[in-house]
N, C-alpha and C positions, 0 to 999 in steps of 0.2 A: 505493499499499498504506502503509494509516495504524497504528497504535498497535495490539498483538497486545491480543486480548479477555482484559480481568479484570486487566490492566496499570491502575497510578496514573492516565497519563494517556490509557488508553483511558476508566477511568469518567469522568475531567474533561469529555471531548469527548462520552460517552452524556448525560451531565445536561445539555449545554447544547444538544443538539438538541429541535429542536420536533418531536413527536408529534402527533397529530390527538387531539382528545377521545375520550374514550371511548364515549360517551353513544351515538351512531350505530352503535356496534357491540357493544353490550351489553344485557341485558336485566337491570332490576333488579325482584325480583321479593319476596314475603315470602315465608316457609318453607313456609307450607301451600299455595302456587300449585304447589310443585316439586315433584310427581308423575309417574309412568309414564303417566298416564292423560292427562295434560295435554301431556308432551313427546312422547308419539306423535300424538297428535291435532293438536297446535300445531308440531309439529317443535323439534326442539333443534341449532340453526345457529348460536344466539349462544352467548357465554359469559353464565351468568348469576350473577350478584350477589345475595347476600341478607346481607343487613345485621346478622340476627340467627339465631340459629340456634334459636330457637323456632318450631315447624310441619316442622322437615325432619326430626324424629323421627330427630335423631343425638345421637352422645354421646360428650363428650370432657371431659377432666380439668378441673378447677377454672383459671383465669387464673392463680393462684400455682405450679401446677406448674411445676417445673422440671427441668433436667437432671441433676442428682443423683437427684431421683426418678424419672425415666427409667434410671438407672441400678440404682438399686433394685430396681424394678420388673422388670428385664433380667434382666443378668449382666455384671459388669464386664469380664469375658475374652471377650466375643462381639468377633469380628474382623468389622469394617464397613469399606465402602469408604467413602474419603473424598477430596474434591476440594482441591489445592492450587491455590487460586483464583488466583493470581499465572501460574502457570504452565501452570493448567489440564489438570494430568494427575492420574491415579490413586494412591491408594497403599493400602495397609491398617492399621489402627490396633486397639486393641481397645479397646471402646467407652467401659472405665476411663479412657484413653490421651488420648483425643479432648476428653473431658469435661474433664480436667482441664486442658487447653492453652484449651479453653473461658473455664475459670475464672483462667485466669491472667493479668496483668497488670504488664510489658507483655506483648503478645503475642507471640511471637517467627514465628508463620506465620499466613497468610490460610488458615483452612479451612472446607469447606462438606460437611455430609454428607445426600445428597436420599435414598439407598436404604436404610436401615436397617429392613427387611422384619419386623414384631415378632407375627406372628400367632402365633406358638408361645410366645410368651413370655406372664408374669403382666400385662404392661402392656397386654394385647388385652381385659383385662376393664372398661377403662376408657373404650375407644373404639368406636364402632359408626359405620360410614360413613352419610351421608345415606339415606333408606330407598330413595328413585329410584334408586339404584346396584343395589340387591338386585334391585329391580322390573326394570331394563334389563340388566343383565349376563348376558352370553352364557354365563359360568360358572354363574352363579346358575340359571338356567333351562335350559340345554343341559346341562351338564356330568354325564358318568354316575359313580354311586359305582362305585367298584372290586369285583371279583368274586376269589375265589378263583383263576379263570383269570390275572387279571391280576395275582396275587402272585406266580404261577408264572412267568409271564414276566417279572419286574421292574418291574412298574410297580405301586405301590400307594397309597394316598391322598396320602401325603406329598407326592406329584406333582402331585395339583390345583394349577394357576396360582395362587399366591398372591401377587397383587401391588396387592390393594385397601386393605391397611394399611401405610402408613410414616410412618415419621419422619422429619422433616426438621429437621437443627439448623443453621442458619446465624450463621456470622461477622458483624458490620457491615461492608461493604463485600464482599458476596461477590458474585458474576457468573456468572449460567448462561448461554452465547451460545444463538443461536437455535437451535430444535431442535423436532422433531414427537416426540412421547411414542409410544413404542415400537409397532409395531402398530396406529400412529392411531389410539391408546386414548383415550378421554373420562377425563377426570380429574377427582375432586373435591380440594378443596384449603381446607382451614381455619385459618387464623391466631389459633393461642392467643395467643402475647402476640410482639409484634416487628411489623414493617411488611415489607410485599414491594409492589414493583413490575413489572409483567407490561407486556410490550410486544407485542401480538400483530398479527397479519393473518390474515384468514380463508384459508382452503385454494382458492383460486379454482387455475382451469388455470394461469394467467399465473404466480400466486404459486407453485405447486408446481414449475412446472419451472424457475425460478428457483431456488427450495431446494434442488433437488435436484445443479444445475449447480453453486450457490456448497458444496453439502455432498461433492461429488465433486472440488474445490479440493484441493491438496497442503498450503497454508499458509493454510485459511481463516480462521484468528484473525486474519490481518492483515488481512481484507475485511469490510467494516460490512454483514453479510447486506442490510437496508433498501435500501442505493446499489442494489444490483444490480435491485430491481424497478422499474417503472413509477411515477413521481410524478402524485401527483394536487393539478393548480394548483401545483405546483414544489414539493408537501408530501410528505413520506418517508409512505406509504401504511398506517403503522403508528400504532398507538393506545396511549394509556399508560395502563396500569392500575394505581390507586395501595390496595392492599388494606392496611385496617388492623387491629387487634386486635379478634378476636369476628367478623371477617367472614369468607364462604365463599365460593367460586367455584366454577361448574362450567364446565371448558373441552370444548367439542363434540370430534368427533373432526378429527383431521389440522389444528388451528389451531397455525399457526406463531408460535413467543414464546420471548421470553430472561425472564431476570429477574432483577433487583437488589435487595439487600438492604441498607437505608439502616440498620437499629438490629439489634441481636441477635435473634434469631426462632426460635421452635418452633411447627413447622406441623405436622397432621398430615394427611394424603393419599394418594389409591390411584389406582390406574389399573381402566378397566372398558372392554370392548368391547363393542356394542349391533346388534342386528337393524336398527337404523335406519341406520345408515352403515355396510353391509359392503362395498360396492364401494370406499369410501375406503379402510376399514380395509385391504381387498385389495390396493388400489393402495400404499399405504405400505408393507407388506411384500413387496410384488413388488419397490420398488427397494430397499429394505434388503437383501434377499439379493443382488439387482443388484450394487451396491454393495459388496458382500463384508462387510456388519456382520457382526460375532462374535454365535455363539449366547447367547454371556452377555448380550447386550444386545439379542434381540429376546425380543418377548413370549411367553411359556413356555409352548410347547405350543399354536403358533397355530395349524397345519395338523391336529391332532387335535383340537381345540376346535373348528372348523369344519366338521367331517364330523359333528360331534356337531348343531352348529346346520343343517345342510344337512340332516340326520332330522327337525329336529323343524319346520324350514319344510315341509319335505315334507307331514308332516302335517296342517298347519295348511293349507296352499294345497289339498291332495285332498279334504278335508272342506270348504272352502270352494265349492270345485267340484262336487262331489257335491251340496250344500247349493244350488247357483244364485245362491250370492255372488257380489260382486266382491271380490276379495282386498286389502289394504291396498297400496298403491301400492308402498310402501317396502319390503314383503316379496316383491313379484313381482321388482322391481330386486334384491334379494339374490339370489335363487334367481337368474335369470338371471344374475346376476353371480361368483357361484359355480361354473358349468358347465365354465366351460374350468379354472382352478386344481385344481378335484378331480381333473380328468382328468390332468393334466399328476402333480400331487402322487403320484398313484395310480402312475403310469409309473416315476417317479422312486424312489419309497420301496419298491416290495414288493421290491425286488431287495435289499436291505438286507439285513445280519446281523438276525437277528431281535430283540435287544435295542438296536438302533437303530431299526428297524422300528417296535418299538411305542411310540418316543416322538412318532411323526408319526403311524402310523395306527391306529382303536381295534380294540378286541380286538370280535370277529365276532357275541358275544353285546352287542352294547350297541345295533346297527343293526337296524332292521325289515329291509334287504336287506343283502347284501355290498356294499362298495364299488362296482364296477362296476355291479351294478342299482340300487341307490340313485341313480348319476349317471343312468341308460337314465331310471327313472323321474322324476326332478326336470324333467330335460327333456321327459319327453311333457308332463308338468301344466303347464310354462309354456308350450307349443307349445301347449298345449288353452285357455289363458287367450289369448294374443296373438291365436289364430285368434278367439275370440268377441269380443277386443277392436277387432283391424281384421279383420275377417272378407277383405275383398277383397286383403290382402298374406298372405292365407294360403301359404305353401307347399307343403300338402297339402289335396287337396280329398277325401280319403278321410272315409269315416264315424269318427268316433270311440265307442269304447265308453264306457258310464256310469263315473265313477269309482267304487269302493266306498270307503267313510270310513278314514283311514288310522289305525291307533292303536301309538303307542309304547308299550310297557309297561314303560321304565324314566325317562321323564324328563316334568317336566311343559312346559305349554304357553308360549306365550309371556305373559308379564306381564296383558297386556291383548288384548281384542281389537277395540279400535277402529279403525276406518277412518283414514284420512288421505290426500289427496292431495299431500302433500308431496314432493319432488324435492330428493335429494341433492347436494352442492356438486362442479361438473364437473370430474371428474379422470380421468388415464388409464386407458384399457384395463388392467385388474390382470396381463393376458399378456401386452400390447404388448412386441417385444420390441424 
């Protein structure tokens, strides 16, 4: 057992560890190269670092924007979650109280804010995530707008998952231990001022197994996660990525990472789920639930969002089948991965009281089919494609009827119809018990 994460002795040890060079782990790109078309066709399997925001179609405040400005464009009385870094515990302070402590010298505590969501404040007009986030996000491309029926059930527009706009305010010396972002979501992250050091490792099967074992330990603060995974030539298979002011990183789904803050920093970032990594995202969510993660720390409306995504995916696959086109590999994998979770979720959630049920299941008016029928239709189209791609291994010799094109009247299609043969990282079966 070593020093507890976040303590001075832990940080001293951390800074002495020899990590891998980030170059083999990271793609360095110009802003204009980072778009939905390229990521769908080339894959989004490595962190992407962009040295300048030009071409990202991203909007952030000027570099002299201070925490006092954050307060001015929000509300000093807003209650925010704050981490006491030394003890790695959560507390709540008003935004004004936190900023006062941030500028206090000397500081009595080492505090870190990672989850101040500002989309409903005036601050939001100064920030827009990179355009690729909107192109790939399941929320942006699949989430249905609320109706009067939803309002009667208590599910209004304010309940749309708002996780793309976070303000991160970190005192020098802050440390966030190894974690996977909720639901295996991807991350966009722009350092306005200050510096951040990421310690990253990809979500291989071995790494994920080690991570969930480590995450389930009662006192994992005293166990250095990289020590639990197999070394490469006696070296820890974790890369050290140093981000400086003005740089942006896009972290793919499921990447395991820790973050150290060497200097006072202001960062804008957010989370988004994509169709590219649905099997991995489902696997992370399954393990979060299995390990008893509080709903407060889960991706909001994760299950409901995937019903909407399944409806959109069914539409695309049905149209491809009707047109005689081979679908993108990632889309077929997504549909196949959704079948068992959707069925299990429906059985678990349909018996809940109406108010709770509406958190997990969409209103019937949003879907082309009722939930059980949607699952059946999705399975049919998946089996039809598997029969075409692997005719000798088909489990049924019956003639299949030609599918009519599916039209969903309430949502947009995916941002791109480009095809790709890329595969998702190897992960658990999301429904494996």
